[in-house]
N, CA and C atoms as a LAMMPS dump frame, in Angstrom:
ITEM: TIMESTEP
0
ITEM: NUMBER OF ATOMS
234
ITEM: BOX BOUNDS ff ff ff
-5.0000000000000000e+02 5.0000000000000000e+02
-5.0000000000000000e+02 5.0000000000000000e+02
-5.0000000000000000e+02 5.0000000000000000e+02
ITEM: ATOMS id mol type element x y z
1 1 1 N 258.113 -189.738 454.01
2 1 2 C 257.389 -188.498 454.155
3 1 3 C 258.289 -187.337 453.723
4 2 1 N 257.747 -186.462 452.903
5 2 2 C 258.493 -185.3 452.442
6 2 3 C 258.421 -184.219 453.511
7 3 1 N 259.564 -183.645 453.811
8 3 2 C 259.637 -182.595 454.826
9 3 3 C 259.978 -181.26 454.178
10 4 1 N 259.883 -180.204 454.953
11 4 2 C 260.156 -178.868 454.444
12 4 3 C 261.55 -178.784 453.839
13 5 1 N 262.519 -179.414 454.47
14 5 2 C 263.891 -179.376 453.969
15 5 3 C 263.982 -179.938 452.543
16 6 1 N 263.173 -180.941 452.238
17 6 2 C 263.144 -181.499 450.885
18 6 3 C 262.665 -180.448 449.885
19 7 1 N 261.675 -179.667 450.275
20 7 2 C 261.179 -178.608 449.398
21 7 3 C 262.231 -177.522 449.211
22 8 1 N 262.943 -177.184 450.267
23 8 2 C 263.995 -176.176 450.178
24 8 3 C 265.08 -176.643 449.202
25 9 1 N 265.488 -177.899 449.322
26 9 2 C 266.504 -178.446 448.41
27 9 3 C 266.015 -178.416 446.97
28 10 1 N 264.795 -178.867 446.756
29 10 2 C 264.243 -178.867 445.392
30 10 3 C 264.091 -177.457 444.85
31 11 1 N 263.696 -176.526 445.712
32 11 2 C 263.552 -175.14 445.288
33 11 3 C 264.904 -174.59 444.829
34 12 1 N 265.965 -174.913 445.558
35 12 2 C 267.306 -174.473 445.169
36 12 3 C 267.751 -175.116 443.861
37 13 1 N 267.462 -176.396 443.698
38 13 2 C 267.793 -177.081 442.442
39 13 3 C 267.027 -176.472 441.27
40 14 1 N 265.791 -176.106 441.52
41 14 2 C 264.979 -175.489 440.472
42 14 3 C 265.525 -174.111 440.095
43 15 1 N 265.982 -173.353 441.072
44 15 2 C 266.589 -172.048 440.789
45 15 3 C 267.824 -172.226 439.908
46 16 1 N 268.636 -173.241 440.209
47 16 2 C 269.821 -173.526 439.405
48 16 3 C 269.425 -173.938 437.998
49 17 1 N 268.401 -174.746 437.867
50 17 2 C 267.935 -175.194 436.557
51 17 3 C 267.463 -174.012 435.712
52 18 1 N 266.784 -173.075 436.327
53 18 2 C 266.32 -171.881 435.607
54 18 3 C 267.513 -171.079 435.106
55 19 1 N 268.517 -170.893 435.948
56 19 2 C 269.731 -170.18 435.541
57 19 3 C 270.463 -170.934 434.43
58 20 1 N 270.537 -172.251 434.55
59 20 2 C 271.179 -173.064 433.514
60 20 3 C 270.458 -172.917 432.18
61 21 1 N 269.152 -172.798 432.207
62 21 2 C 268.398 -172.628 430.971
63 21 3 C 268.801 -171.34 430.272
64 22 1 N 269.011 -170.296 431.033
65 22 2 C 269.397 -169.006 430.461
66 22 3 C 270.771 -169.072 429.805
67 23 1 N 271.647 -169.958 430.313
68 23 2 C 273.022 -170.037 429.839
69 23 3 C 273.28 -171.2 428.895
70 24 1 N 272.391 -172.173 428.851
71 24 2 C 272.602 -173.39 428.075
72 24 3 C 272.28 -173.14 426.61
73 25 1 N 273.167 -173.587 425.741
74 25 2 C 272.944 -173.391 424.314
75 25 3 C 272.102 -174.505 423.693
76 26 1 N 271.942 -175.61 424.397
77 26 2 C 271.172 -176.735 423.869
78 26 3 C 269.932 -176.975 424.726
79 27 1 N 268.794 -176.634 424.173
80 27 2 C 267.545 -176.81 424.899
81 27 3 C 267.267 -178.291 425.123
82 28 1 N 267.523 -179.107 424.114
83 28 2 C 267.255 -180.545 424.263
84 28 3 C 268.129 -181.159 425.351
85 29 1 N 269.398 -180.728 425.464
86 29 2 C 270.261 -181.221 426.549
87 29 3 C 269.725 -180.791 427.91
88 30 1 N 269.228 -179.555 427.995
89 30 2 C 268.669 -179.046 429.246
90 30 3 C 267.454 -179.862 429.654
91 31 1 N 266.593 -180.166 428.693
92 31 2 C 265.406 -180.974 428.989
93 31 3 C 265.792 -182.349 429.527
94 32 1 N 266.786 -182.968 428.919
95 32 2 C 267.246 -184.283 429.369
96 32 3 C 267.859 -184.178 430.759
97 33 1 N 268.7 -183.174 430.958
98 33 2 C 269.396 -182.998 432.229
99 33 3 C 268.431 -182.812 433.4
100 34 1 N 267.329 -182.113 433.174
101 34 2 C 266.418 -181.776 434.266
102 34 3 C 265.101 -182.56 434.253
103 35 1 N 265.027 -183.612 433.458
104 35 2 C 263.806 -184.425 433.406
105 35 3 C 263.483 -185.048 434.757
106 36 1 N 264.493 -185.572 435.451
107 36 2 C 264.247 -186.19 436.762
108 36 3 C 263.769 -185.17 437.783
109 37 1 N 264.33 -183.971 437.745
110 37 2 C 263.884 -182.924 438.66
111 37 3 C 262.43 -182.563 438.372
112 38 1 N 262.091 -182.452 437.098
113 38 2 C 260.703 -182.153 436.73
114 38 3 C 259.766 -183.221 437.267
115 39 1 N 260.147 -184.471 437.114
116 39 2 C 259.305 -185.56 437.621
117 39 3 C 259.248 -185.582 439.146
118 40 1 N 260.291 -185.079 439.798
119 40 2 C 260.309 -185.051 441.263
120 40 3 C 259.406 -183.959 441.834
121 41 1 N 259.208 -182.884 441.083
122 41 2 C 258.403 -181.772 441.607
123 41 3 C 256.978 -181.771 441.085
124 42 1 N 256.654 -182.759 440.256
125 42 2 C 255.296 -182.808 439.737
126 42 3 C 254.804 -184.25 439.684
127 43 1 N 253.503 -184.373 439.694
128 43 2 C 252.89 -185.693 439.6
129 43 3 C 251.828 -185.642 438.51
130 44 1 N 251.517 -186.797 437.961
131 44 2 C 250.45 -186.859 436.978
132 44 3 C 249.612 -188.092 437.242
133 45 1 N 248.574 -187.923 438.048
134 45 2 C 247.674 -189.051 438.292
135 45 3 C 247.05 -189.517 436.976
136 46 1 N 246.848 -190.794 436.858
137 46 2 C 246.308 -191.359 435.623
138 46 3 C 244.99 -190.676 435.248
139 47 1 N 244.946 -190.195 434.008
140 47 2 C 243.747 -189.564 433.493
141 47 3 C 243.562 -188.113 433.904
142 48 1 N 244.515 -187.564 434.638
143 48 2 C 244.413 -186.177 435.096
144 48 3 C 245.608 -185.371 434.613
145 49 1 N 245.498 -184.05 434.575
146 49 2 C 246.639 -183.228 434.167
147 49 3 C 247.744 -183.252 435.227
148 50 1 N 248.945 -182.915 434.789
149 50 2 C 250.101 -182.864 435.687
150 50 3 C 249.896 -181.764 436.725
151 51 1 N 250.329 -182.041 437.951
152 51 2 C 250.215 -181.106 439.078
153 51 3 C 251.606 -180.87 439.652
154 52 1 N 251.951 -179.615 439.871
155 52 2 C 253.238 -179.286 440.47
156 52 3 C 253.074 -179.162 441.978
157 53 1 N 253.937 -179.872 442.707
158 53 2 C 253.901 -179.842 444.172
159 53 3 C 254.886 -178.774 444.652
160 54 1 N 254.399 -177.544 444.812
161 54 2 C 255.275 -176.456 445.243
162 54 3 C 254.823 -175.811 446.551
163 55 1 N 253.856 -176.416 447.227
164 55 2 C 253.408 -175.933 448.534
165 55 3 C 253.764 -176.946 449.614
166 56 1 N 254.199 -176.422 450.735
167 56 2 C 254.416 -177.254 451.912
168 56 3 C 253.844 -176.504 453.1
169 57 1 N 252.802 -177.036 453.679
170 57 2 C 252.131 -176.434 454.838
171 57 3 C 251.907 -174.934 454.635
172 58 1 N 251.24 -174.604 453.556
173 58 2 C 250.879 -173.224 453.204
174 58 3 C 252.059 -172.329 452.834
175 59 1 N 253.237 -172.891 452.654
176 59 2 C 254.397 -172.126 452.197
177 59 3 C 254.635 -172.471 450.733
178 60 1 N 254.669 -171.44 449.89
179 60 2 C 254.884 -171.65 448.459
180 60 3 C 256.366 -171.534 448.128
181 61 1 N 256.84 -172.437 447.306
182 61 2 C 258.223 -172.434 446.836
183 61 3 C 258.196 -172.029 445.366
184 62 1 N 258.457 -170.756 445.143
185 62 2 C 258.265 -170.15 443.827
186 62 3 C 259.194 -170.693 442.751
187 63 1 N 260.436 -171.052 443.108
188 63 2 C 261.346 -171.575 442.084
189 63 3 C 260.855 -172.912 441.544
190 64 1 N 260.248 -173.715 442.394
191 64 2 C 259.678 -174.983 441.932
192 64 3 C 258.568 -174.687 440.933
193 65 1 N 257.714 -173.762 441.269
194 65 2 C 256.598 -173.395 440.396
195 65 3 C 257.112 -172.861 439.057
196 66 1 N 258.083 -171.948 439.1
197 66 2 C 258.625 -171.357 437.877
198 66 3 C 259.321 -172.408 437.013
199 67 1 N 260.118 -173.264 437.65
200 67 2 C 260.827 -174.299 436.902
201 67 3 C 259.85 -175.244 436.215
202 68 1 N 258.85 -175.711 436.931
203 68 2 C 257.895 -176.657 436.349
204 68 3 C 257.168 -176.029 435.166
205 69 1 N 256.802 -174.788 435.282
206 69 2 C 256.135 -174.087 434.184
207 69 3 C 257.079 -173.96 432.985
208 70 1 N 258.322 -173.533 433.248
209 70 2 C 259.314 -173.39 432.183
210 70 3 C 259.566 -174.724 431.493
211 71 1 N 259.799 -175.761 432.276
212 71 2 C 260.087 -177.075 431.717
213 71 3 C 258.915 -177.564 430.857
214 72 1 N 257.726 -177.442 431.37
215 72 2 C 256.544 -177.904 430.661
216 72 3 C 256.368 -177.143 429.341
217 73 1 N 256.54 -175.832 429.366
218 73 2 C 256.358 -175.02 428.161
219 73 3 C 257.443 -175.312 427.128
220 74 1 N 258.692 -175.42 427.566
221 74 2 C 259.79 -175.706 426.647
222 74 3 C 259.645 -177.105 426.064
223 75 1 N 259.296 -178.048 426.91
224 75 2 C 259.127 -179.431 426.459
225 75 3 C 258.008 -179.539 425.416
226 76 1 N 256.98 -178.737 425.551
227 76 2 C 255.873 -178.759 424.595
228 76 3 C 256.309 -178.264 423.211
229 77 1 N 257.366 -177.469 423.172
230 77 2 C 257.862 -176.939 421.902
231 77 3 C 258.786 -177.914 421.186
232 78 1 N 259.301 -178.895 421.924
233 78 2 C 260.272 -179.837 421.324
234 78 3 C 259.712 -181.182 421.152
């Protein structure tokens, strides 16, 4: 069972990933480095679009949301 603390940890990791993107000179390396994090914060049920899990008991974790959006958009360009 995922608990609030898990969301807090992922939110912090996502904040770091966003900062790393701003400083990283290789987009493809960044995508590889953070692929597991992207898969950890989102799910894709068969036949449905990918969904980002950034809510926990009505609390939104904005860094998770921002990271998933950034990763998805950048990945679509490469």
